[in-house]
Structures are given as structure tokens and as C-alpha cells.
N, C-alpha and C positions, 0 to 999 in steps of 0.2 A: 076100316083098316085097309092098308095097301095090298095090292097083289104082288108088287115088286118094289123094292127100294134099291137105289143105287147109291153107294157110299164111297167116301175117301177118293173123290175125283175132283176134277175141275169142270164144273157145270156152267156153261155159258148161258146166261139167262136172257140175253138180248133185250134187257130192259133199257130205259132211258139213260141209266148210269153205267151201262155196260158192266154190271157187277158179275162177279164169279162166285158161285156157291160151291159147296163140296158134296152135296147130296140132294136126291130128289125121290119123292114117293109117288107111285103111279097106281091107279085103280081103273080097271076097264078102259085102258088106253088114254086116260086123262090124268093130268098132273094134280095131285092132292096138296103137295107141299114141296118147297125148295128151301134149303138152308144148310145149316151145319149137319154133320152126321148125327150128333146128339138130338137135334131138333126133329130130324126126319125119322129117326128110329122110334119115336113115339107112335108112329103109324104102323109098327110091326106087330104081328101076332104069329101064332104057330103055323099059319097058312101062307105067310109072306115069304117070297123068295128074296134073298139078299144077294146083291151083286156088288162085289168089291171092285171098284174101278182101278185100284192100285195106282192112283195119281194120274190116270189117263184123262183126256178131255172128252166131255160129252157135249154134243151140239144139238140144237133143236132140229127136228125133221119136218119137212113140209109135204103135204099131200095136196096136189092141185086137182080138184074134181072137175075143173072146166077144160082140161086138155082135150083137144080134138085129135083123134087118131085116124 
């Protein structure tokens, strides 16, 4: 089950088709599922935090572990 699910948004997947989903499920900082709100809510239990994006856009974040400071 997911730690957090984000629903009702515009999730930029950055896949080859540049598709846009409306929800994403996350566990331990890793994506479990991307799709419609109904598809992603299957990963919800009583411990899952649900974040309603209210139509806002969610973009992928990058962490560069090779940066030299």
C-alpha cells in the first residue's frame, strides 16, 4: 500500500508519449502507480495520506547525487 497518493491533478509523466495522468501513488519515496484517480486509489489503506491536487500540475523532481560543491 502507498504512503501517499496524489489525486485529481495533472501529473506530467515525462514518458515517450508525453502523457498526462491524474494521480500517482508513492511508497518510501518511490512511485508505485500512475494513472486515473480510481486506479491509484486501489493503493490506499487507513495509513495512506491522500493529497488532492485540485487540478494543479505535478512534475517529476530530480536529485543529482553527482553534484560537486
